[in-house]
Steps between C-alpha positions, in 0.01 A plus 500: 500500500193580290489586130228732367453688174440865410425568133646160419832562678595254776562649846665289771384606847736423788481553875754784472241695296225462762343817642232350721199278513135504597226246533432486126829577329877530516656828385835532323713785372545499123666775292411776745141381532312267732382167360202348676477123454183330618560192710409178322283240677813289560686786673671387825294754696184299421626153597276478807207714379286335230252790498782739409609269218148522364503880539831517309346303214202738482730805522707388201187421300360846569830669409471378139222750432511749789858621451465576125186700588673722757397865441749738342564872553520473878718737709858386554434456871286194421756224453330277245611237246745605231613193303340158539713207617437156346599141570640268235147414387405864437279529810506824698675443833577858604600844382762771533428834664688815601731463800483784751803496731516654845136454595343436840166314542224728626459253788814643664334841531247346739773364731591744774832331578613555139358851473684606816827441314397713201532871432151572368172597668128481427533754217712249305226240556237742371713564191530127435125452529432799277714332235332163563158667468592623152627156393195320636272743316690422178446126555126557531491732199638212290213277606713302745467413869799402714296254705759352736626847594743466793810662648738244351407572138561873545870594485627846597796688355561875545139561616366323191279192519543215251244222459633149442321166443302680231435167322263404784288814453140475387430607141282398206358153552765415758396542867739513793415209727759529779499739795708602799286491811616828658423702186189327366175696520272313744203593279613237245594233756304232678574228754524137399574253781692761696697627200460817295410447135403732216126540447519779239754628249750778549413849380650849494354565846671193646829647374423829677415306816846335490657840431340636820628201699856559380483874565375450855770248594770719341394798712427343840668154472184295535242380250124523562483151648819513704512478876336223702124452542411415859125515551368514853251229403715202394213372284574784260863393449588407141804411294715798406462419129123540527503844664453684165164328441376645830678837465695442822753774424749696711215748550308233696502565879591137578806491274829550680697750292862394423751676723755591228233657277450875500169602659226569249466855629831595338315488166323808368140477619362483146726207412425312822126542443538383140675179610216442745243540221686254274581229750200522732218641288598346163554819302635403157627757252815633339725630776466883521833661408435800724559272801860459382567872545786535748363836617229307689768378737594694810796448729417227749698283739558168326741336745403201708508545872836415653645450845664828601607410854836324549346203679149365542372208707182336376389179666773242447706706255758774559546721193816709462551742212844457341455751220224747413495563126230766503710720268658216302407213271641167619642333188687197631537323834712211624588322820854372552732431792550872557124544531244676284627702203302715260512734202270803474436798275404839644392668176845597384748246637547124549631421846598194707414457868860567605539822294813342350329485163334800339418551133333817377230472235124476447316179577516259206221245529652279228810418709516171690665536842656236726725501805789264570602590854661844471513474121229671292380366165317695229406336170325632190492430125752216506750674728577432867686759709655369823576774754758363743529616864843652430348742246611312187254366247489223242286469187380164364295404196194294595224310322142613548168320506270754341595820682636317808881493532600156629687557827501353850706542815568384854726637771819380329439477126340663200349277229390587149437333165704607197459341157338197658771452765414524871783710645618564856715784631704403802803625688732357236319620188225379270431131432244304301258284701323328211319522169137622496254620235593842367247782549251254650642415844415669830713434810485551877769443761492388860804486723597140422322418174308668222198426281428570135214455259439535127192463285534537124289340228458135591785513755439550871762419763602589855852447637719550806856623530757513782579862583864408568556228240451421134238315305122497509259228612201462271435133584154571632179624346206712605151486356468743205344842539204527262367824358645847535779538755451827691780498755734267686743515789694280741569510875777306678576350837831323561375172352184577300387724217136600465411580139184703430337574166184700427329414175172540310329197350150471362416853616591424862808590705698229679807446718755228436714422805793260504736418786835341411788406728862579416551146361218540246232302683155647428308511827196694376377576149143625500267754344248699702221738402569868546306655791505866600527400867741212444848493650643490148287782355831680450777256406778738606618577851515155663766405755623146562672346802587130496187321380270788594366776277361830627259717303344841557125539449251777566419314823858477618783248492436131425726196514487230230637147528513186286249252638469164322645646182262798498540860612293597801466808719592372845506821703366854481627803688198733522679757717715591198193599297529878556853503359485278190311460175539254214755724322743499796841344445635274776843389621559255786767554763598329823244680716212570266401650166610813319229649279505767232155651511311830498812691398695368798734220595389349829605221734221270619600319819247240610485459877487144635162405639461605862756780482366820664 
């Protein structure tokens, strides 16, 4: 518990008030507002990082003069400081700001797997960027520069763009000194011992450069430096982080374009040529609003290629199509004893694979879907609806973490969190499994055991629970996740859970991967750099079997094992390359792998070596 002061009044901040955290601050909910509290040098997150303790000291020193000087009269879509927050000695340690509920980070708009579950098209994206253009222009008109302009500090609600982290913006005598690699203008960067560093200050044109990056990835699902650079002459190979300095973009002939991304030729010609001028030829200017005109767009085929024949043999893999969703959106998939099950939407109706469940209505992208055998779960705004196979339904109240209703399921049970209690629905009614942290806990369920995680203020804890029993096991610890948590998920085999977290720290994106057995023994707990061609580029979609993990990549299926306490790719299946990309979702079964990919559900059967 922390005590702070606003206008002399003491405020006690508790974990139940926590909204989230980033690399520099913890955020709490206070009287309908958000309260941003800078981390002190002695914060638990900095125990093992002396350089971050020093940065926290400098940040608090700067806040004493920078926050009182924050410009006034800004548009309401710029979420800046309202009231200053003090410690007991009268030093500024944070501030309050408006709280905008129901937002989605702009980053999600650049993720094809998320966009495929939504009901909007490129015109909605153009509307968002038209609104963002107006807000960015207002920032510049007030003599400010965003500086570290990235897709996590832009939040979207109802086609409006809100700018957060405004206290880090550049204004007056206060420069912005941090940057996010993917959005930083290479014209102000230089290389120092293999790392990118700032050589010049941010400006209005660096903001417009970042704006163009975000627009491109929101339209075609790849940023200018996405894909994989594979030069014919190996002497020209360089680290992915250094590609911007050499303008090795997706327009470069030796860059392998990501398979899930839309081809660049779906863009209006004028817009495609403009991106080329910015990212290849260093054009820097305010983004022309006429390129956001939806009338420039013509009807084009945006779907990825899919397998249309019932069965295909390719090398050592036999591919069988189980379901072709060319006219549907696949919203949820599961694999249980009865086989593969799925939920789709055809534009006007939700439907299960067996046709035993149908629900008329438009697609609602804010609903979270899950399947528990033949039972269908839909959750939204603190309410879970359970559609039973016999046609009856049940309604439960559930906690949420942000906009995410906290639910999980396996073939037998449904789990949810209500008022800080982990609940289970079984054949004989509802029962409490254990106490967790209200509105902060996320859960996942395997067949025999489940996994949960919460991160609030200075608290961070993982735990296990028995899917058929009571009580939770939190007698183990994982290394803390620093910085801004982007996404997390868990994948189960019978005896292991693989926990994945994507996070931003110091302007770079990372992957935290932990493997825990059902007793709570931590077998792996490591952090790896993000890589566009890495097996964990997308943290969702893995399948586990025993001690093995399978992942889909743009080059096909790979197998990962634990070798001397580290994760290692031990086998690749190149013959699966035509049928998978890194957004594919996998499920293991006795004879192979089921994959949800390219708008289809397919069965990948790997032939034993030597089989004709």
